[in-house]
mmCIF file of the N, C-alpha and C atoms, coordinates in Angstrom:
data_MODEL
# 
_entry.id   MODEL 
# 
loop_
_atom_site.group_PDB 
_atom_site.id 
_atom_site.type_symbol 
_atom_site.label_atom_id 
_atom_site.label_alt_id 
_atom_site.label_comp_id 
_atom_site.label_asym_id 
_atom_site.label_entity_id 
_atom_site.label_seq_id 
_atom_site.pdbx_PDB_ins_code 
_atom_site.Cartn_x 
_atom_site.Cartn_y 
_atom_site.Cartn_z 
_atom_site.occupancy 
_atom_site.B_iso_or_equiv 
_atom_site.pdbx_formal_charge 
_atom_site.auth_seq_id 
_atom_site.auth_comp_id 
_atom_site.auth_asym_id 
_atom_site.auth_atom_id 
_atom_site.pdbx_PDB_model_num 
ATOM 1   N N  . MET A 1 1  ? 0.409   -6.315  -9.686  1.00 0.00 ? 1  MET A N  1 
ATOM 2   C CA . MET A 1 1  ? 0.370   -4.868  -9.627  1.00 0.00 ? 1  MET A CA 1 
ATOM 3   C C  . MET A 1 1  ? 1.756   -4.310  -9.923  1.00 0.00 ? 1  MET A C  1 
ATOM 4   N N  . ALA A 1 2  ? 1.837   -3.438  -10.855 1.00 0.00 ? 2  ALA A N  1 
ATOM 5   C CA . ALA A 1 2  ? 3.114   -2.821  -11.200 1.00 0.00 ? 2  ALA A CA 1 
ATOM 6   C C  . ALA A 1 2  ? 3.641   -1.979  -10.054 1.00 0.00 ? 2  ALA A C  1 
ATOM 7   N N  . THR A 1 3  ? 2.755   -1.314  -9.325  1.00 0.00 ? 3  THR A N  1 
ATOM 8   C CA . THR A 1 3  ? 3.181   -0.480  -8.213  1.00 0.00 ? 3  THR A CA 1 
ATOM 9   C C  . THR A 1 3  ? 3.908   -1.309  -7.165  1.00 0.00 ? 3  THR A C  1 
ATOM 10  N N  . THR A 1 4  ? 3.455   -2.512  -6.928  1.00 0.00 ? 4  THR A N  1 
ATOM 11  C CA . THR A 1 4  ? 4.101   -3.376  -5.950  1.00 0.00 ? 4  THR A CA 1 
ATOM 12  C C  . THR A 1 4  ? 5.535   -3.660  -6.359  1.00 0.00 ? 4  THR A C  1 
ATOM 13  N N  . GLU A 1 5  ? 5.750   -3.984  -7.608  1.00 0.00 ? 5  GLU A N  1 
ATOM 14  C CA . GLU A 1 5  ? 7.104   -4.253  -8.090  1.00 0.00 ? 5  GLU A CA 1 
ATOM 15  C C  . GLU A 1 5  ? 7.988   -3.028  -7.933  1.00 0.00 ? 5  GLU A C  1 
ATOM 16  N N  . ILE A 1 6  ? 7.464   -1.878  -8.288  1.00 0.00 ? 6  ILE A N  1 
ATOM 17  C CA . ILE A 1 6  ? 8.240   -0.641  -8.204  1.00 0.00 ? 6  ILE A CA 1 
ATOM 18  C C  . ILE A 1 6  ? 8.594   -0.330  -6.759  1.00 0.00 ? 6  ILE A C  1 
ATOM 19  N N  . THR A 1 7  ? 7.621   -0.452  -5.860  1.00 0.00 ? 7  THR A N  1 
ATOM 20  C CA . THR A 1 7  ? 7.893   -0.130  -4.461  1.00 0.00 ? 7  THR A CA 1 
ATOM 21  C C  . THR A 1 7  ? 8.921   -1.069  -3.861  1.00 0.00 ? 7  THR A C  1 
ATOM 22  N N  . GLN A 1 8  ? 8.796   -2.337  -4.123  1.00 0.00 ? 8  GLN A N  1 
ATOM 23  C CA . GLN A 1 8  ? 9.737   -3.299  -3.561  1.00 0.00 ? 8  GLN A CA 1 
ATOM 24  C C  . GLN A 1 8  ? 11.126  -3.143  -4.167  1.00 0.00 ? 8  GLN A C  1 
ATOM 25  N N  . THR A 1 9  ? 11.191  -2.907  -5.465  1.00 0.00 ? 9  THR A N  1 
ATOM 26  C CA . THR A 1 9  ? 12.476  -2.700  -6.126  1.00 0.00 ? 9  THR A CA 1 
ATOM 27  C C  . THR A 1 9  ? 13.136  -1.422  -5.614  1.00 0.00 ? 9  THR A C  1 
ATOM 28  N N  . SER A 1 10 ? 12.349  -0.373  -5.448  1.00 0.00 ? 10 SER A N  1 
ATOM 29  C CA . SER A 1 10 ? 12.884  0.885   -4.940  1.00 0.00 ? 10 SER A CA 1 
ATOM 30  C C  . SER A 1 10 ? 13.490  0.701   -3.567  1.00 0.00 ? 10 SER A C  1 
ATOM 31  N N  . LYS A 1 11 ? 12.820  -0.040  -2.717  1.00 0.00 ? 11 LYS A N  1 
ATOM 32  C CA . LYS A 1 11 ? 13.310  -0.286  -1.359  1.00 0.00 ? 11 LYS A CA 1 
ATOM 33  C C  . LYS A 1 11 ? 14.606  -1.091  -1.398  1.00 0.00 ? 11 LYS A C  1 
ATOM 34  N N  . MET A 1 12 ? 14.648  -2.132  -2.209  1.00 0.00 ? 12 MET A N  1 
ATOM 35  C CA . MET A 1 12 ? 15.836  -2.984  -2.282  1.00 0.00 ? 12 MET A CA 1 
ATOM 36  C C  . MET A 1 12 ? 17.051  -2.224  -2.803  1.00 0.00 ? 12 MET A C  1 
ATOM 37  N N  . ARG A 1 13 ? 16.827  -1.332  -3.737  1.00 0.00 ? 13 ARG A N  1 
ATOM 38  C CA . ARG A 1 13 ? 17.939  -0.604  -4.361  1.00 0.00 ? 13 ARG A CA 1 
ATOM 39  C C  . ARG A 1 13 ? 18.300  0.668   -3.601  1.00 0.00 ? 13 ARG A C  1 
ATOM 40  N N  . LYS A 1 14 ? 17.671  0.877   -2.470  1.00 0.00 ? 14 LYS A N  1 
ATOM 41  C CA . LYS A 1 14 ? 17.913  2.078   -1.655  1.00 0.00 ? 14 LYS A CA 1 
ATOM 42  C C  . LYS A 1 14 ? 17.575  3.350   -2.429  1.00 0.00 ? 14 LYS A C  1 
ATOM 43  N N  . LYS A 1 15 ? 16.627  3.247   -3.330  1.00 0.00 ? 15 LYS A N  1 
ATOM 44  C CA . LYS A 1 15 ? 16.134  4.396   -4.105  1.00 0.00 ? 15 LYS A CA 1 
ATOM 45  C C  . LYS A 1 15 ? 14.730  4.704   -3.605  1.00 0.00 ? 15 LYS A C  1 
ATOM 46  N N  . GLU A 1 16 ? 14.646  5.313   -2.466  1.00 0.00 ? 16 GLU A N  1 
ATOM 47  C CA . GLU A 1 16 ? 13.364  5.478   -1.807  1.00 0.00 ? 16 GLU A CA 1 
ATOM 48  C C  . GLU A 1 16 ? 12.647  6.773   -2.158  1.00 0.00 ? 16 GLU A C  1 
ATOM 49  N N  . GLU A 1 17 ? 13.159  7.529   -3.123  1.00 0.00 ? 17 GLU A N  1 
ATOM 50  C CA . GLU A 1 17 ? 12.491  8.772   -3.508  1.00 0.00 ? 17 GLU A CA 1 
ATOM 51  C C  . GLU A 1 17 ? 11.072  8.490   -3.987  1.00 0.00 ? 17 GLU A C  1 
ATOM 52  N N  . PHE A 1 18 ? 10.928  7.422   -4.772  1.00 0.00 ? 18 PHE A N  1 
ATOM 53  C CA . PHE A 1 18 ? 9.600   7.060   -5.280  1.00 0.00 ? 18 PHE A CA 1 
ATOM 54  C C  . PHE A 1 18 ? 8.663   6.737   -4.129  1.00 0.00 ? 18 PHE A C  1 
ATOM 55  N N  . LEU A 1 19 ? 9.154   5.987   -3.171  1.00 0.00 ? 19 LEU A N  1 
ATOM 56  C CA . LEU A 1 19 ? 8.314   5.606   -2.037  1.00 0.00 ? 19 LEU A CA 1 
ATOM 57  C C  . LEU A 1 19 ? 7.853   6.832   -1.268  1.00 0.00 ? 19 LEU A C  1 
ATOM 58  N N  . ARG A 1 20 ? 8.753   7.738   -0.971  1.00 0.00 ? 20 ARG A N  1 
ATOM 59  C CA . ARG A 1 20 ? 8.398   8.945   -0.219  1.00 0.00 ? 20 ARG A CA 1 
ATOM 60  C C  . ARG A 1 20 ? 7.446   9.827   -1.026  1.00 0.00 ? 20 ARG A C  1 
ATOM 61  N N  . ALA A 1 21 ? 7.623   9.884   -2.342  1.00 0.00 ? 21 ALA A N  1 
ATOM 62  C CA . ALA A 1 21 ? 6.738   10.695  -3.185  1.00 0.00 ? 21 ALA A CA 1 
ATOM 63  C C  . ALA A 1 21 ? 5.329   10.117  -3.239  1.00 0.00 ? 21 ALA A C  1 
ATOM 64  N N  . TYR A 1 22 ? 5.222   8.806   -3.172  1.00 0.00 ? 22 TYR A N  1 
ATOM 65  C CA . TYR A 1 22 ? 3.937   8.122   -3.284  1.00 0.00 ? 22 TYR A CA 1 
ATOM 66  C C  . TYR A 1 22 ? 3.175   8.070   -1.964  1.00 0.00 ? 22 TYR A C  1 
ATOM 67  N N  . GLU A 1 23 ? 3.876   8.190   -0.844  1.00 0.00 ? 23 GLU A N  1 
ATOM 68  C CA . GLU A 1 23 ? 3.247   8.046   0.467   1.00 0.00 ? 23 GLU A CA 1 
ATOM 69  C C  . GLU A 1 23 ? 2.048   8.955   0.716   1.00 0.00 ? 23 GLU A C  1 
ATOM 70  N N  . PRO A 1 24 ? 2.071   10.234  0.300   1.00 0.00 ? 24 PRO A N  1 
ATOM 71  C CA . PRO A 1 24 ? 0.924   11.098  0.611   1.00 0.00 ? 24 PRO A CA 1 
ATOM 72  C C  . PRO A 1 24 ? -0.405  10.630  0.005   1.00 0.00 ? 24 PRO A C  1 
ATOM 73  N N  . ILE A 1 25 ? -0.355  9.878   -1.071  1.00 0.00 ? 25 ILE A N  1 
ATOM 74  C CA . ILE A 1 25 ? -1.602  9.449   -1.711  1.00 0.00 ? 25 ILE A CA 1 
ATOM 75  C C  . ILE A 1 25 ? -1.862  7.952   -1.588  1.00 0.00 ? 25 ILE A C  1 
ATOM 76  N N  . LEU A 1 26 ? -0.928  7.241   -0.989  1.00 0.00 ? 26 LEU A N  1 
ATOM 77  C CA . LEU A 1 26 ? -1.015  5.782   -0.952  1.00 0.00 ? 26 LEU A CA 1 
ATOM 78  C C  . LEU A 1 26 ? -2.277  5.270   -0.268  1.00 0.00 ? 26 LEU A C  1 
ATOM 79  N N  . ALA A 1 27 ? -2.563  5.749   0.915   1.00 0.00 ? 27 ALA A N  1 
ATOM 80  C CA . ALA A 1 27 ? -3.706  5.229   1.674   1.00 0.00 ? 27 ALA A CA 1 
ATOM 81  C C  . ALA A 1 27 ? -5.021  5.492   0.940   1.00 0.00 ? 27 ALA A C  1 
ATOM 82  N N  . GLU A 1 28 ? -5.200  6.712   0.463   1.00 0.00 ? 28 GLU A N  1 
ATOM 83  C CA . GLU A 1 28 ? -6.449  7.038   -0.235  1.00 0.00 ? 28 GLU A CA 1 
ATOM 84  C C  . GLU A 1 28 ? -6.574  6.265   -1.545  1.00 0.00 ? 28 GLU A C  1 
ATOM 85  N N  . ALA A 1 29 ? -5.501  6.176   -2.299  1.00 0.00 ? 29 ALA A N  1 
ATOM 86  C CA . ALA A 1 29 ? -5.538  5.453   -3.574  1.00 0.00 ? 29 ALA A CA 1 
ATOM 87  C C  . ALA A 1 29 ? -5.836  3.972   -3.359  1.00 0.00 ? 29 ALA A C  1 
ATOM 88  N N  . THR A 1 30 ? -5.224  3.390   -2.343  1.00 0.00 ? 30 THR A N  1 
ATOM 89  C CA . THR A 1 30 ? -5.464  1.984   -2.049  1.00 0.00 ? 30 THR A CA 1 
ATOM 90  C C  . THR A 1 30 ? -6.913  1.769   -1.619  1.00 0.00 ? 30 THR A C  1 
ATOM 91  N N  . GLN A 1 31 ? -7.424  2.679   -0.809  1.00 0.00 ? 31 GLN A N  1 
ATOM 92  C CA . GLN A 1 31 ? -8.816  2.595   -0.359  1.00 0.00 ? 31 GLN A CA 1 
ATOM 93  C C  . GLN A 1 31 ? -9.783  2.670   -1.543  1.00 0.00 ? 31 GLN A C  1 
ATOM 94  N N  . ILE A 1 32 ? -9.555  3.574   -2.452  1.00 0.00 ? 32 ILE A N  1 
ATOM 95  C CA . ILE A 1 32 ? -10.425 3.730   -3.625  1.00 0.00 ? 32 ILE A CA 1 
ATOM 96  C C  . ILE A 1 32 ? -10.386 2.469   -4.481  1.00 0.00 ? 32 ILE A C  1 
ATOM 97  N N  . ALA A 1 33 ? -9.178  1.968   -4.728  1.00 0.00 ? 33 ALA A N  1 
ATOM 98  C CA . ALA A 1 33 ? -9.053  0.745   -5.530  1.00 0.00 ? 33 ALA A CA 1 
ATOM 99  C C  . ALA A 1 33 ? -9.750  -0.423  -4.840  1.00 0.00 ? 33 ALA A C  1 
ATOM 100 N N  . TYR A 1 34 ? -9.593  -0.522  -3.541  1.00 0.00 ? 34 TYR A N  1 
ATOM 101 C CA . TYR A 1 34 ? -10.182 -1.612  -2.768  1.00 0.00 ? 34 TYR A CA 1 
ATOM 102 C C  . TYR A 1 34 ? -11.704 -1.567  -2.814  1.00 0.00 ? 34 TYR A C  1 
ATOM 103 N N  . LYS A 1 35 ? -12.275 -0.405  -2.534  1.00 0.00 ? 35 LYS A N  1 
ATOM 104 C CA . LYS A 1 35 ? -13.736 -0.277  -2.496  1.00 0.00 ? 35 LYS A CA 1 
ATOM 105 C C  . LYS A 1 35 ? -14.382 -0.537  -3.848  1.00 0.00 ? 35 LYS A C  1 
ATOM 106 N N  . GLY A 1 36 ? -13.675 -0.245  -4.920  1.00 0.00 ? 36 GLY A N  1 
ATOM 107 C CA . GLY A 1 36 ? -14.236 -0.413  -6.248  1.00 0.00 ? 36 GLY A CA 1 
ATOM 108 C C  . GLY A 1 36 ? -13.967 -1.769  -6.867  1.00 0.00 ? 36 GLY A C  1 
ATOM 109 N N  . SER A 1 37 ? -13.473 -2.707  -6.081  1.00 0.00 ? 37 SER A N  1 
ATOM 110 C CA . SER A 1 37 ? -13.065 -4.008  -6.622  1.00 0.00 ? 37 SER A CA 1 
ATOM 111 C C  . SER A 1 37 ? -13.940 -5.149  -6.107  1.00 0.00 ? 37 SER A C  1 
ATOM 112 N N  . PRO A 1 38 ? -14.049 -6.216  -6.905  1.00 0.00 ? 38 PRO A N  1 
ATOM 113 C CA . PRO A 1 38 ? -14.743 -7.410  -6.424  1.00 0.00 ? 38 PRO A CA 1 
ATOM 114 C C  . PRO A 1 38 ? -13.917 -8.101  -5.328  1.00 0.00 ? 38 PRO A C  1 
ATOM 115 N N  . ALA A 1 39 ? -14.540 -9.023  -4.629  1.00 0.00 ? 39 ALA A N  1 
ATOM 116 C CA . ALA A 1 39 ? -13.925 -9.679  -3.468  1.00 0.00 ? 39 ALA A CA 1 
ATOM 117 C C  . ALA A 1 39 ? -12.579 -10.330 -3.788  1.00 0.00 ? 39 ALA A C  1 
ATOM 118 N N  . ASP A 1 40 ? -12.452 -10.966 -4.946  1.00 0.00 ? 40 ASP A N  1 
ATOM 119 C CA . ASP A 1 40 ? -11.185 -11.635 -5.253  1.00 0.00 ? 40 ASP A CA 1 
ATOM 120 C C  . ASP A 1 40 ? -10.039 -10.626 -5.394  1.00 0.00 ? 40 ASP A C  1 
ATOM 121 N N  . ILE A 1 41 ? -10.341 -9.484  -5.959  1.00 0.00 ? 41 ILE A N  1 
ATOM 122 C CA . ILE A 1 41 ? -9.319  -8.436  -6.098  1.00 0.00 ? 41 ILE A CA 1 
ATOM 123 C C  . ILE A 1 41 ? -9.048  -7.793  -4.739  1.00 0.00 ? 41 ILE A C  1 
ATOM 124 N N  . GLN A 1 42 ? -10.072 -7.611  -3.931  1.00 0.00 ? 42 GLN A N  1 
ATOM 125 C CA . GLN A 1 42 ? -9.865  -7.080  -2.585  1.00 0.00 ? 42 GLN A CA 1 
ATOM 126 C C  . GLN A 1 42 ? -8.910  -7.970  -1.793  1.00 0.00 ? 42 GLN A C  1 
ATOM 127 N N  . ASN A 1 43 ? -9.058  -9.264  -1.918  1.00 0.00 ? 43 ASN A N  1 
ATOM 128 C CA . ASN A 1 43 ? -8.152  -10.192 -1.238  1.00 0.00 ? 43 ASN A CA 1 
ATOM 129 C C  . ASN A 1 43 ? -6.716  -10.013 -1.725  1.00 0.00 ? 43 ASN A C  1 
ATOM 130 N N  . LYS A 1 44 ? -6.539  -9.784  -3.008  1.00 0.00 ? 44 LYS A N  1 
ATOM 131 C CA . LYS A 1 44 ? -5.201  -9.568  -3.560  1.00 0.00 ? 44 LYS A CA 1 
ATOM 132 C C  . LYS A 1 44 ? -4.607  -8.251  -3.063  1.00 0.00 ? 44 LYS A C  1 
ATOM 133 N N  . ILE A 1 45 ? -5.437  -7.227  -2.976  1.00 0.00 ? 45 ILE A N  1 
ATOM 134 C CA . ILE A 1 45 ? -4.970  -5.940  -2.457  1.00 0.00 ? 45 ILE A CA 1 
ATOM 135 C C  . ILE A 1 45 ? -4.539  -6.102  -1.004  1.00 0.00 ? 45 ILE A C  1 
ATOM 136 N N  . ARG A 1 46 ? -5.332  -6.817  -0.220  1.00 0.00 ? 46 ARG A N  1 
ATOM 137 C CA . ARG A 1 46 ? -4.956  -7.066  1.180   1.00 0.00 ? 46 ARG A CA 1 
ATOM 138 C C  . ARG A 1 46 ? -3.626  -7.815  1.267   1.00 0.00 ? 46 ARG A C  1 
ATOM 139 N N  . ARG A 1 47 ? -3.421  -8.749  0.370   1.00 0.00 ? 47 ARG A N  1 
ATOM 140 C CA . ARG A 1 47 ? -2.165  -9.510  0.361   1.00 0.00 ? 47 ARG A CA 1 
ATOM 141 C C  . ARG A 1 47 ? -0.983  -8.597  0.047   1.00 0.00 ? 47 ARG A C  1 
ATOM 142 N N  . VAL A 1 48 ? -1.150  -7.704  -0.904  1.00 0.00 ? 48 VAL A N  1 
ATOM 143 C CA . VAL A 1 48 ? -0.079  -6.752  -1.239  1.00 0.00 ? 48 VAL A CA 1 
ATOM 144 C C  . VAL A 1 48 ? 0.233   -5.869  -0.037  1.00 0.00 ? 48 VAL A C  1 
ATOM 145 N N  . VAL A 1 49 ? -0.794  -5.390  0.632   1.00 0.00 ? 49 VAL A N  1 
ATOM 146 C CA . VAL A 1 49 ? -0.601  -4.540  1.805   1.00 0.00 ? 49 VAL A CA 1 
ATOM 147 C C  . VAL A 1 49 ? 0.132   -5.313  2.907   1.00 0.00 ? 49 VAL A C  1 
ATOM 148 N N  . GLU A 1 50 ? -0.180  -6.577  3.057   1.00 0.00 ? 50 GLU A N  1 
ATOM 149 C CA . GLU A 1 50 ? 0.519   -7.415  4.036   1.00 0.00 ? 50 GLU A CA 1 
ATOM 150 C C  . GLU A 1 50 ? 1.989   -7.597  3.661   1.00 0.00 ? 50 GLU A C  1 
ATOM 151 N N  . VAL A 1 51 ? 2.266   -7.764  2.385   1.00 0.00 ? 51 VAL A N  1 
ATOM 152 C CA . VAL A 1 51 ? 3.660   -7.863  1.928   1.00 0.00 ? 51 VAL A CA 1 
ATOM 153 C C  . VAL A 1 51 ? 4.396   -6.564  2.238   1.00 0.00 ? 51 VAL A C  1 
ATOM 154 N N  . TRP A 1 52 ? 3.744   -5.432  1.998   1.00 0.00 ? 52 TRP A N  1 
ATOM 155 C CA . TRP A 1 52 ? 4.362   -4.146  2.334   1.00 0.00 ? 52 TRP A CA 1 
ATOM 156 C C  . TRP A 1 52 ? 4.728   -4.123  3.809   1.00 0.00 ? 52 TRP A C  1 
ATOM 157 N N  . ARG A 1 53 ? 3.832   -4.604  4.662   1.00 0.00 ? 53 ARG A N  1 
ATOM 158 C CA . ARG A 1 53 ? 4.099   -4.608  6.107   1.00 0.00 ? 53 ARG A CA 1 
ATOM 159 C C  . ARG A 1 53 ? 5.279   -5.532  6.425   1.00 0.00 ? 53 ARG A C  1 
ATOM 160 N N  . GLN A 1 54 ? 5.247   -6.731  5.905   1.00 0.00 ? 54 GLN A N  1 
ATOM 161 C CA . GLN A 1 54 ? 6.305   -7.704  6.196   1.00 0.00 ? 54 GLN A CA 1 
ATOM 162 C C  . GLN A 1 54 ? 7.675   -7.211  5.760   1.00 0.00 ? 54 GLN A C  1 
ATOM 163 N N  . ARG A 1 55 ? 7.716   -6.499  4.666   1.00 0.00 ? 55 ARG A N  1 
ATOM 164 C CA . ARG A 1 55 ? 8.994   -6.042  4.106   1.00 0.00 ? 55 ARG A CA 1 
ATOM 165 C C  . ARG A 1 55 ? 9.342   -4.609  4.501   1.00 0.00 ? 55 ARG A C  1 
ATOM 166 N N  . ASN A 1 56 ? 8.508   -4.020  5.342   1.00 0.00 ? 56 ASN A N  1 
ATOM 167 C CA . ASN A 1 56 ? 8.746   -2.644  5.792   1.00 0.00 ? 56 ASN A CA 1 
ATOM 168 C C  . ASN A 1 56 ? 8.971   -1.693  4.623   1.00 0.00 ? 56 ASN A C  1 
ATOM 169 N N  . ILE A 1 57 ? 8.090   -1.775  3.638   1.00 0.00 ? 57 ILE A N  1 
ATOM 170 C CA . ILE A 1 57 ? 8.231   -0.948  2.436   1.00 0.00 ? 57 ILE A CA 1 
ATOM 171 C C  . ILE A 1 57 ? 7.958   0.519   2.743   1.00 0.00 ? 57 ILE A C  1 
ATOM 172 N N  . PHE A 1 58 ? 6.883   0.784   3.469   1.00 0.00 ? 58 PHE A N  1 
ATOM 173 C CA . PHE A 1 58 ? 6.499   2.159   3.790   1.00 0.00 ? 58 PHE A CA 1 
ATOM 174 C C  . PHE A 1 58 ? 6.690   2.418   5.280   1.00 0.00 ? 58 PHE A C  1 
ATOM 175 N N  . THR A 1 59 ? 6.699   3.692   5.656   1.00 0.00 ? 59 THR A N  1 
ATOM 176 C CA . THR A 1 59 ? 6.824   4.032   7.071   1.00 0.00 ? 59 THR A CA 1 
ATOM 177 C C  . THR A 1 59 ? 5.621   3.479   7.825   1.00 0.00 ? 59 THR A C  1 
ATOM 178 N N  . LEU A 1 60 ? 5.797   3.241   9.106   1.00 0.00 ? 60 LEU A N  1 
ATOM 179 C CA . LEU A 1 60 ? 4.730   2.658   9.915   1.00 0.00 ? 60 LEU A CA 1 
ATOM 180 C C  . LEU A 1 60 ? 3.450   3.493   9.906   1.00 0.00 ? 60 LEU A C  1 
ATOM 181 N N  . PRO A 1 61 ? 3.513   4.823   10.045  1.00 0.00 ? 61 PRO A N  1 
ATOM 182 C CA . PRO A 1 61 ? 2.267   5.591   9.994   1.00 0.00 ? 61 PRO A CA 1 
ATOM 183 C C  . PRO A 1 61 ? 1.514   5.439   8.667   1.00 0.00 ? 61 PRO A C  1 
ATOM 184 N N  . VAL A 1 62 ? 2.237   5.381   7.569   1.00 0.00 ? 62 VAL A N  1 
ATOM 185 C CA . VAL A 1 62 ? 1.604   5.203   6.261   1.00 0.00 ? 62 VAL A CA 1 
ATOM 186 C C  . VAL A 1 62 ? 0.976   3.813   6.183   1.00 0.00 ? 62 VAL A C  1 
ATOM 187 N N  . GLN A 1 63 ? 1.724   2.813   6.595   1.00 0.00 ? 63 GLN A N  1 
ATOM 188 C CA . GLN A 1 63 ? 1.218   1.434   6.586   1.00 0.00 ? 63 GLN A CA 1 
ATOM 189 C C  . GLN A 1 63 ? -0.052  1.329   7.427   1.00 0.00 ? 63 GLN A C  1 
ATOM 190 N N  . GLN A 1 64 ? -0.037  1.916   8.595   1.00 0.00 ? 64 GLN A N  1 
ATOM 191 C CA . GLN A 1 64 ? -1.202  1.853   9.474   1.00 0.00 ? 64 GLN A CA 1 
ATOM 192 C C  . GLN A 1 64 ? -2.399  2.579   8.868   1.00 0.00 ? 64 GLN A C  1 
ATOM 193 N N  . ASP A 1 65 ? -2.158  3.700   8.206   1.00 0.00 ? 65 ASP A N  1 
ATOM 194 C CA . ASP A 1 65 ? -3.243  4.431   7.561   1.00 0.00 ? 65 ASP A CA 1 
ATOM 195 C C  . ASP A 1 65 ? -3.876  3.590   6.452   1.00 0.00 ? 65 ASP A C  1 
ATOM 196 N N  . VAL A 1 66 ? -3.055  2.937   5.664   1.00 0.00 ? 66 VAL A N  1 
ATOM 197 C CA . VAL A 1 66 ? -3.564  2.063   4.600   1.00 0.00 ? 66 VAL A CA 1 
ATOM 198 C C  . VAL A 1 66 ? -4.450  0.979   5.216   1.00 0.00 ? 66 VAL A C  1 
ATOM 199 N N  . GLU A 1 67 ? -3.956  0.333   6.244   1.00 0.00 ? 67 GLU A N  1 
ATOM 200 C CA . GLU A 1 67 ? -4.690  -0.763  6.864   1.00 0.00 ? 67 GLU A CA 1 
ATOM 201 C C  . GLU A 1 67 ? -6.000  -0.295  7.492   1.00 0.00 ? 67 GLU A C  1 
ATOM 202 N N  . LYS A 1 68 ? -5.980  0.870   8.144   1.00 0.00 ? 68 LYS A N  1 
ATOM 203 C CA . LYS A 1 68 ? -7.204  1.427   8.729   1.00 0.00 ? 68 LYS A CA 1 
ATOM 204 C C  . LYS A 1 68 ? -8.250  1.679   7.652   1.00 0.00 ? 68 LYS A C  1 
ATOM 205 N N  . ARG A 1 69 ? -7.809  2.225   6.544   1.00 0.00 ? 69 ARG A N  1 
ATOM 206 C CA . ARG A 1 69 ? -8.753  2.525   5.457   1.00 0.00 ? 69 ARG A CA 1 
ATOM 207 C C  . ARG A 1 69 ? -9.345  1.244   4.857   1.00 0.00 ? 69 ARG A C  1 
ATOM 208 N N  . LEU A 1 70 ? -8.548  0.212   4.742   1.00 0.00 ? 70 LEU A N  1 
ATOM 209 C CA . LEU A 1 70 ? -9.072  -1.045  4.213   1.00 0.00 ? 70 LEU A CA 1 
ATOM 210 C C  . LEU A 1 70 ? -10.069 -1.670  5.180   1.00 0.00 ? 70 LEU A C  1 
ATOM 211 N N  . ASN A 1 71 ? -9.880  -1.393  6.453   1.00 0.00 ? 71 ASN A N  1 
ATOM 212 C CA . ASN A 1 71 ? -10.783 -1.950  7.467   1.00 0.00 ? 71 ASN A CA 1 
ATOM 213 C C  . ASN A 1 71 ? -11.936 -1.019  7.806   1.00 0.00 ? 71 ASN A C  1 
ATOM 214 N N  . GLY A 1 72 ? -12.045 0.092   7.038   1.00 0.00 ? 72 GLY A N  1 
ATOM 215 C CA . GLY A 1 72 ? -13.163 1.027   7.229   1.00 0.00 ? 72 GLY A CA 1 
ATOM 216 C C  . GLY A 1 72 ? -13.106 1.828   8.507   1.00 0.00 ? 72 GLY A C  1 
ATOM 217 N N  . ARG A 1 73 ? -11.899 2.060   9.019   1.00 0.00 ? 73 ARG A N  1 
ATOM 218 C CA . ARG A 1 73 ? -11.767 2.800   10.272  1.00 0.00 ? 73 ARG A CA 1 
ATOM 219 C C  . ARG A 1 73 ? -11.143 4.160   10.074  1.00 0.00 ? 73 ARG A C  1 
ATOM 220 N N  . HIS A 1 74 ? -11.269 4.707   8.876   1.00 0.00 ? 74 HIS A N  1 
ATOM 221 C CA . HIS A 1 74 ? -10.696 6.048   8.632   1.00 0.00 ? 74 HIS A CA 1 
ATOM 222 C C  . HIS A 1 74 ? -11.837 7.018   8.402   1.00 0.00 ? 74 HIS A C  1 
ATOM 223 N N  . ASN A 1 75 ? -11.672 8.210   8.943   1.00 0.00 ? 75 ASN A N  1 
ATOM 224 C CA . ASN A 1 75 ? -12.721 9.253   8.798   1.00 0.00 ? 75 ASN A CA 1 
ATOM 225 C C  . ASN A 1 75 ? -12.796 9.759   7.379   1.00 0.00 ? 75 ASN A C  1 
# 
């Protein structure tokens, strides 16, 4: 995923403008991509989300929202 590379690179280079700009749509966009994908791609999306968590790419509330949506716990 190109977005993964951009987010991780942005974080490493202390250029977090992209990350903050993307946060408002991240959870919904990830949910849409996840729901429309076959199981093998869903597993890859989950892995990317886990990498985001491990590397603290996004703020905790954003990370939690993404995870809730992937687990079907968002209204």
